[in-house]
C-alpha positions as CSV (number, residue, x, y, z in Angstrom):
1,X,-21.0,66.0,-28.4
2,X,-17.7,64.5,-27.3
3,X,-17.5,60.8,-27.6
4,X,-15.9,58.7,-24.9
5,X,-12.9,56.8,-26.2
6,X,-12.8,53.2,-25.1
7,X,-9.4,51.6,-24.7
8,X,-8.5,48.9,-27.2
9,X,-9.7,45.4,-26.4
10,X,-6.1,44.0,-26.5
11,X,-5.0,46.0,-23.6
12,X,-4.9,44.1,-20.3
13,X,-7.4,44.8,-17.6
14,X,-5.8,45.5,-14.3
15,X,-8.6,44.2,-12.1
16,X,-8.9,40.9,-14.0
17,X,-5.1,40.3,-13.8
18,X,-5.1,41.1,-10.1
19,X,-7.9,38.5,-9.5
20,X,-6.1,35.9,-11.6
21,X,-2.8,36.5,-9.8
22,X,-4.6,36.2,-6.5
23,X,-6.3,33.0,-7.4
24,X,-3.1,31.6,-8.9
25,X,-1.1,32.3,-5.8
26,X,-3.6,30.6,-3.5
27,X,-2.5,27.0,-4.5
28,X,1.1,28.1,-4.3
29,X,0.7,29.4,-0.8
30,X,-1.2,26.3,0.3
31,X,1.6,24.1,-1.1
32,X,4.2,26.2,0.6
33,X,2.4,25.9,3.9
34,X,2.1,22.1,3.5
35,X,5.8,21.8,2.7
36,X,6.7,24.0,5.7
37,X,4.6,21.7,8.0
38,X,6.3,18.6,6.5
39,X,9.8,20.1,7.0
40,X,8.9,21.1,10.5
41,X,7.6,17.6,11.3
42,X,10.8,16.1,9.9
43,X,13.0,18.4,12.0
44,X,11.0,17.6,15.1
45,X,11.3,13.9,14.4
46,X,15.0,14.2,14.0
47,X,15.4,16.4,17.1
48,X,13.3,14.1,19.3
49,X,15.9,11.3,19.0
50,X,13.5,8.9,17.3
51,X,16.0,8.1,14.5
52,X,18.7,7.2,17.0
53,X,16.3,4.9,18.8
54,X,15.3,3.2,15.6
55,X,19.0,2.8,14.6
56,X,19.7,1.3,18.0
57,X,16.9,-1.2,17.7
58,X,18.0,-2.1,14.1
59,X,21.6,-2.5,15.3
60,X,20.5,-4.9,18.1
61,X,19.0,-7.3,15.5
62,X,21.5,-10.1,14.6
63,X,22.9,-9.9,11.0
64,X,21.6,-13.4,10.3
65,X,18.1,-12.4,11.1
66,X,18.4,-9.3,9.0
67,X,19.6,-11.3,6.0
68,X,16.8,-13.9,6.5
69,X,14.1,-11.2,6.7
70,X,15.5,-9.4,3.7
71,X,15.6,-12.6,1.6
72,X,12.1,-13.6,2.7
73,X,10.6,-10.2,2.0
74,X,12.2,-10.0,-1.4
75,X,10.9,-13.5,-2.3
76,X,7.5,-12.9,-0.9
77,X,6.9,-9.6,-2.8
78,X,8.7,-10.7,-5.9
79,X,7.1,-8.9,-8.9
80,X,7.3,-12.0,-11.0
81,X,4.9,-13.8,-8.7
82,X,2.1,-11.3,-9.5
83,X,0.1,-13.2,-12.1
84,X,-1.4,-11.4,-15.1
85,X,-5.1,-11.2,-15.9
86,X,-4.8,-13.9,-18.6
87,X,-3.3,-16.4,-16.1
88,X,-5.5,-15.3,-13.2
89,X,-8.8,-15.8,-15.1
90,X,-7.6,-18.4,-17.6
91,X,-8.4,-16.4,-20.7
92,X,-8.1,-18.6,-23.7
93,X,-8.2,-21.9,-21.8
94,X,-10.8,-24.5,-22.4
95,X,-12.2,-24.9,-18.8
96,X,-10.5,-22.3,-16.5
97,X,-13.3,-22.6,-13.9
98,X,-15.3,-25.6,-12.9
99,X,-16.6,-27.3,-9.8
100,X,-14.3,-30.1,-8.6
101,X,-16.4,-32.9,-6.9
102,X,-13.5,-34.9,-5.5
103,X,-12.5,-33.6,-2.0
104,X,-8.9,-34.6,-2.4
105,X,-8.5,-32.9,-5.7
106,X,-10.4,-29.8,-4.5
107,X,-8.0,-29.5,-1.5
108,X,-5.0,-29.9,-3.8
109,X,-6.4,-27.2,-6.1
110,X,-7.0,-24.7,-3.3
111,X,-3.5,-25.3,-1.9
112,X,-2.0,-24.7,-5.3
113,X,-4.0,-21.6,-6.0
114,X,-3.2,-20.1,-2.6
115,X,0.5,-20.7,-3.3
116,X,0.4,-19.6,-7.0
117,X,-1.9,-16.5,-6.7
118,X,-1.1,-15.3,-3.2
119,X,0.3,-12.0,-4.4
120,X,-2.9,-11.4,-6.4
121,X,-5.0,-12.1,-3.4
122,X,-3.0,-9.7,-1.3
123,X,-3.4,-7.0,-3.9
124,X,-7.1,-7.6,-4.1
125,X,-7.4,-7.2,-0.3
126,X,-5.5,-4.0,-0.3
127,X,-7.5,-2.6,-3.2
128,X,-10.8,-3.4,-1.5
129,X,-9.5,-1.8,1.7
130,X,-8.7,1.4,-0.2
131,X,-12.0,1.4,-1.9
132,X,-13.9,0.8,1.3
133,X,-12.0,3.6,2.9
134,X,-12.9,6.0,0.2
135,X,-16.7,5.4,0.7
136,X,-16.4,5.8,4.5
137,X,-16.9,9.5,5.3
138,X,-16.5,9.0,9.0
139,X,-13.1,7.3,8.5
140,X,-11.9,10.0,6.1
141,X,-13.0,12.8,8.5
142,X,-11.4,11.1,11.4
143,X,-8.1,10.7,9.6
144,X,-8.3,14.4,8.5
145,X,-8.9,15.5,12.1
146,X,-6.1,13.3,13.3
147,X,-3.7,14.9,10.8
148,X,-4.8,18.3,11.9
149,X,-4.1,17.4,15.5
150,X,-0.6,16.3,14.5
151,X,0.0,19.6,12.7
152,X,-1.3,21.5,15.8
153,X,1.0,19.6,18.2
154,X,4.0,20.1,15.9
155,X,3.4,23.8,15.7
156,X,2.8,24.2,19.4
157,X,6.0,22.2,20.3
158,X,8.3,24.3,18.1
159,X,9.7,25.9,21.2
160,X,10.2,22.5,22.8
161,X,7.3,22.3,25.3
162,X,3.5,22.2,25.1
163,X,1.4,23.7,27.9
164,X,-1.8,21.8,28.7
165,X,-3.9,22.8,31.8
166,X,-0.9,24.7,33.2
167,X,1.5,21.8,32.9
168,X,4.5,21.8,30.6
169,X,4.8,18.7,28.4
170,X,8.0,18.0,26.6
171,X,8.2,17.4,22.9
172,X,9.1,13.7,23.5
173,X,6.2,13.2,25.8
174,X,3.7,14.9,23.4
175,X,5.0,12.8,20.5
176,X,4.8,9.6,22.4
177,X,1.3,10.3,23.7
178,X,0.1,11.3,20.2
179,X,1.5,8.1,18.7
180,X,-0.4,6.0,21.2
181,X,-3.6,8.1,20.7
182,X,-3.2,7.8,16.9
183,X,-2.9,4.0,17.2
184,X,-6.1,3.6,19.2
185,X,-7.9,6.2,17.0
186,X,-7.0,4.5,13.8
187,X,-8.0,1.1,15.2
188,X,-11.4,2.5,16.2
189,X,-11.9,4.3,12.8
190,X,-10.7,1.5,10.5
191,X,-11.9,-1.6,12.3
192,X,-15.2,-1.6,10.3
193,X,-13.3,-0.9,7.1
194,X,-10.8,-3.6,7.8
195,X,-13.3,-6.3,8.6
196,X,-15.5,-5.4,5.6
197,X,-12.6,-5.5,3.2
198,X,-11.2,-8.7,4.8
199,X,-14.6,-10.5,4.6
200,X,-15.2,-9.3,1.0
201,X,-11.8,-10.3,-0.2
202,X,-11.9,-13.6,1.7
203,X,-15.1,-14.5,0.0
204,X,-13.8,-13.6,-3.5
205,X,-10.5,-15.4,-2.8
206,X,-12.2,-18.6,-1.7
207,X,-14.5,-18.6,-4.8
208,X,-11.5,-18.1,-7.1
209,X,-9.3,-20.6,-5.3
210,X,-12.1,-23.2,-5.3
211,X,-13.2,-22.8,-8.9
212,X,-10.0,-21.9,-10.8
213,X,-8.2,-24.8,-12.4
214,X,-4.6,-23.6,-12.7
215,X,-2.9,-27.0,-12.5
216,X,-1.3,-26.4,-15.9
217,X,0.5,-23.3,-14.5
218,X,3.6,-23.8,-12.4
219,X,6.4,-21.7,-11.2
220,X,9.8,-21.9,-12.8
221,X,11.1,-23.9,-9.9
222,X,8.6,-26.7,-10.6
223,X,10.2,-29.4,-12.7
224,X,10.1,-33.2,-13.2
225,X,13.2,-35.2,-13.8
226,X,12.9,-38.6,-15.5
227,X,15.5,-41.3,-15.3
228,X,16.6,-42.9,-18.5
229,X,17.7,-46.4,-19.3
230,X,21.4,-45.7,-18.9
231,X,22.4,-45.5,-15.2
232,X,22.8,-42.0,-14.1
233,X,21.2,-40.5,-17.3
234,X,18.5,-38.0,-16.6
235,X,16.2,-36.2,-19.0
236,X,14.2,-33.1,-18.4
237,X,10.4,-33.6,-18.9
238,X,8.0,-30.8,-19.8
239,X,10.7,-28.2,-19.1
240,X,13.1,-28.3,-22.1
241,X,11.3,-26.8,-25.1
242,X,14.2,-27.8,-27.3
243,X,13.5,-31.5,-27.0
244,X,11.1,-32.9,-29.6
245,X,8.6,-35.6,-29.0
């Protein structure tokens, strides 16, 4: 009897390769579609005159105000003001947390901690907001539907107009209306997430600010000058590490 000869195992199988090529091209096509939508959105944004309007608004602001806002923002979000874990929780200190019974000292402690750890507190609030958003399916679904609506409007207004109930709506009108609708929708979707994150972070911040004794930690701008016996002579105190005791 004639025996059927099987092809060697090292030869590629056409069907398997076709399936692999098809499955591999799916993410690529999805990524290409997403990039196309983003490019289309950018072109529509540029053609709608929004950039010109933003530039006119920015040009109308006085230069002094711009400089003040730039300096204030840079100082507020300075990376050096973000305290590390060791400083934030007093790792290695003798009594990093304890209850202060004196009201005056407690108020001074809370004020100092709010000034010293404010960037950590802001980061904690943002982190809790993101975590709360991830465990809120309704908010995620709503944001996804809102994004799909934006994609639909961008695709439908590629020719410049959008027809709704027999009426032609210009691209500017559609974009403006969708921005207003998005603002109200996001407020409705995220109000629960916002208040939950704000209350949770507020509670944690108050506990940390009330119990953390960080009086030994000061910013670089904090210094004490002591006047010597000779008139006009000053000596740096607790700031010059080169001076011996």
